N, C-alpha and C positions, 0 to 999 in steps of 0.2 A: 575538518569544517574549513581551518583555515587553509588548507594546500588547495582548497576545491573552491577558487575563486573568491577566497575570503570567507565564504558560506554566501555568495551571490550566488549561485546555479542550484537548482535542484540535481543529488545526487538520485542517481536512478539504481534500483538495487535489481538484478535480473529476477527473473520467474521461476517458477520450480515445475514438480509433477503437479497433476492436480489434487487436490486438498479438498478436504471438505469446508463450511463458512466458517466455524469455530476456528480451524486452522489459521485459515488466510488472515482473520480480524487478530488470533493471537501473534501469528510472525508480523502485522504491518504495527501492531502495537509496540512489539519490540523494539522495531524500524526506525518508530517516531520515538521511543524512549531514549534511544540511543544516538538521537539527532537527526536521522535521515527526514526528507522533505516529500518522501515518496516511493514508489511498489510500482512495477512492471508486474500487470495482472495474467496477460496474456491469457490462456485456458481456463483459467481460476474465475474467470469474468466470462468470459464469451462463449464459453460452451455450456453454460445455463441455460433455463429457459430467461427470456427477456426480462420480464416483470424479478424473478430473482436476481438476475445480473445487475439491473438499476439497484437495487436493495444494496446489493452487497458494495455497489461501487462507490454509493452515500454513506453508507456505515463506514468505508473506508478514508473519504475526505472528511468525515467528522472527525474521526480516528487524529489523523493530522492536524485538523483546525484546530482543536481543542487541547492539543501537545505547545503549541505556542504558548 
């Protein structure tokens, strides 16, 4: 964190293969627990039906909001 602009910048982790919702959220929880501030969702959000994608993104934002 210190080497990343003294913890004042968002650190982005690259996306990956398409995953199920539970797997995406588990990965996001691990990132947040490790001190990450975000994640690139890519295909894991945008290749879902819109209502499902919006729910997933809201859940992801909640994980990071509650991690702090």
